[in-house]
C-alpha positions in Angstrom: -29.9 9.7 -1.4 -33.5 11.2 -0.2 -35.4 13.7 -1.8 -35.8 16.9 -0.1 -39.2 17.8 -0.1 -39.0 21.4 0.4 -36.0 22.0 -2.4 -36.7 18.8 -4.6 -33.0 18.3 -5.0 -31.2 14.9 -3.5 -29.6 14.7 -0.1 -27.9 12.1 1.9 -29.9 9.7 4.3 -29.0 10.2 8.1 -26.8 6.7 7.6 -24.5 8.3 5.0 -24.2 11.7 7.4 -23.6 9.4 10.7 -21.0 7.2 8.9 -19.1 10.2 7.7 -19.4 12.2 11.1 -18.3 8.9 12.9 -15.5 7.9 10.8 -14.2 11.4 9.8 -14.3 12.0 13.6 -12.3 8.8 13.9 -9.6 9.7 11.3 -9.3 13.8 13.0 -8.9 12.0 16.3 -6.0 10.2 15.3 -4.7 13.2 13.8 -4.9 15.4 16.4 -3.3 12.5 19.0 -0.7 11.8 16.1 0.3 15.6 16.4 0.0 15.6 20.1 2.8 12.3 20.3 4.8 13.8 16.9 3.6 11.4 14.8 1.3 13.0 12.8 -0.5 9.9 10.8 -0.8 11.8 7.3 2.9 12.2 7.0 2.8 8.8 6.4 0.1 9.2 3.4 2.3 9.6 -0.4 -0.3 10.7 -2.6 0.8 8.6 -5.4 0.3 5.8 -8.2 2.0 2.8 -6.8 -0.1 3.4 -3.2 -2.8 3.3 -5.2 -2.4 0.2 -7.1 -1.0 -1.6 -4.4 -4.4 -0.7 -2.5 -6.1 -2.1 -5.3 -4.7 -4.8 -5.5 -4.4 -6.1 -2.0 -8.3 -5.5 -2.1 -8.3 -8.7 -4.0 -7.4 -11.5 -0.9 -9.6 -9.8 1.4 -12.6 -10.1 -1.1 -11.5 -13.6 -1.4 -12.0 -13.8 2.6 -15.5 -12.6 1.9 -16.7 -14.9 -0.9 -15.1 -17.6 1.5 -17.5 -16.4 4.3 -20.6 -16.5 2.5 -20.3 -19.6 0.0 -18.3 -22.1 1.9 -20.1 -24.9 3.9 -18.6 -24.1 7.3 -21.5 -23.5 9.8 -19.8 -20.6 11.7 -18.8 -18.4 9.1 -22.1 -18.9 7.1 -24.1 -17.9 10.2 -22.0 -14.6 10.7 -22.6 -13.8 6.6 -26.3 -14.1 7.2 -26.0 -12.2 10.6 -24.3 -9.6 8.7 -26.6 -9.8 5.9 -29.8 -9.1 8.5 -28.3 -6.6 10.0 -26.9 -4.3 7.5 -29.2 -5.2 4.5 -32.1 -3.1 5.7 -29.6 0.0 6.7 -28.4 0.1 3.0 -31.7 -1.1 0.8 -32.1 1.4 -1.6 -28.7 3.2 -1.0 -26.9 4.7 -4.5 -23.9 3.6 -5.1 -22.3 7.4 -4.3 -23.4 7.5 -0.7 -21.5 3.6 -0.6 -18.6 5.1 -1.8 -18.6 8.4 0.7 -19.3 5.5 3.6 -16.5 3.3 2.1 -14.0 6.5 1.7 -14.6 7.7 4.8 -14.3 4.5 6.6 -11.1 3.4 4.9 -9.8 7.1 5.5 -11.0 7.5 8.9 -10.2 3.9 10.6 -6.5 3.2 8.8 -5.5 6.5 10.2 -6.2 5.4 13.9 -5.4 1.8 13.8 -2.5 1.8 11.1 -1.4 5.5 11.2 -1.7 6.3 15.0 -2.2 2.8 16.9 0.7 1.1 14.8 2.6 4.0 14.5 3.1 4.7 18.2 3.1 1.1 19.1 5.8 0.4 16.8 8.0 3.4 18.3 7.4 2.3 21.7 7.3 -1.7 21.5 8.7 -2.6 18.4 7.3 -3.4 15.1 5.6 -6.6 15.4 4.1 -5.7 19.1 2.8 -2.7 17.4 1.4 -4.3 14.2 -0.2 -6.6 16.9 -1.7 -4.3 19.1 -2.8 -2.2 16.4 -4.4 -5.8 14.8 -6.2 -7.0 18.0 -7.8 -3.1 19.1 -9.3 -2.9 14.9 -10.6 -6.7 15.8 -12.1 -5.3 19.1 -13.2 -2.2 17.5 -16.1 -4.9 15.5 -17.5 -6.7 17.9 -20.6 -8.2 16.2 -19.5 -11.6 17.5 -16.3 -13.4 18.1 -15.8 -14.7 14.9 -16.1 -11.2 13.6 -13.6 -9.8 15.8 -11.3 -12.4 15.0 -12.0 -12.4 11.1 -11.4 -8.3 11.4 -8.1 -8.7 13.4 -7.0 -10.9 10.7 -8.0 -8.1 8.6 -6.3 -5.6 10.3 -3.2 -7.8 10.8 -3.2 -7.8 6.5 -3.7 -3.9 6.2 -0.6 -3.4 8.8 1.4 -5.8 6.6 0.5 -4.0 3.9 1.6 -0.6 5.3 4.9 -2.2 6.6 5.5 -3.5 3.1 4.8 -0.8 1.1 5.8 2.2 3.3 2.5 4.1 2.5 -0.5 4.3 4.9 -2.6 5.4 1.0 -2.5 1.4 0.3 -4.5 0.4 3.5 -6.7 3.4 3.0 -7.2 2.4 -0.5 -7.7 -1.3 0.3 -10.0 -1.0 3.3 -12.1 1.5 1.1 -12.5 -0.7 -1.5 -13.3 -3.7 0.2 -16.3 -1.7 1.9 -17.4 -0.5 -1.2 -18.1 -3.9 -2.8 -19.2 -5.3 0.3 -22.0 -2.7 0.7 -22.6 -2.6 -2.9 -23.4 -6.3 -2.2 -25.3 -5.5 0.7 -27.1 -2.6 -0.9 -28.7 -5.3 -3.5 -32.4 -5.7 -3.3 -33.4 -9.4 -0.9 -34.2 -11.8 -4.3 -30.8 -11.2 -5.6 -29.1 -12.8 -2.5 -30.2 -16.3 -1.0 
């Protein structure tokens, strides 16, 4: 948040506004296209405690994978982690946790409505369950084109989130898992430079 010099109120940074607009736009586009194909993704969300609990629990393996990328002595993964920190930290430094929470919630909702709620859903209807899952996972990876390793890792995360939706039957679970994972990672990235090696 930044201080508005004309009103002495805090307002959200341009990064937060852009992220919410972009990620929200993905979700809105997914809802529109899904509605046009009579498969609206919002109908796959059940707002209940079970979906929330599954989403929270499903965050742990993704965070374990993140920590493996950061700490294991596997050169390509370590280089990737350094690159991501180098790119994101300047954008996130000084961000407060409510801003990071909004960015993460928008990403979790918008991207899951698009990739699981629309792409995987339509892919399943047209190609079958496994091909729908594969298509959504591949497109999720390609939508994160930082490096080849990043695309591969994002595709694996997409596969995991797609499986989570299939296993629970509730799109809320991958929405929560995606948003919570992003929130924790963004909190780590936003820490001062001296806090990370």
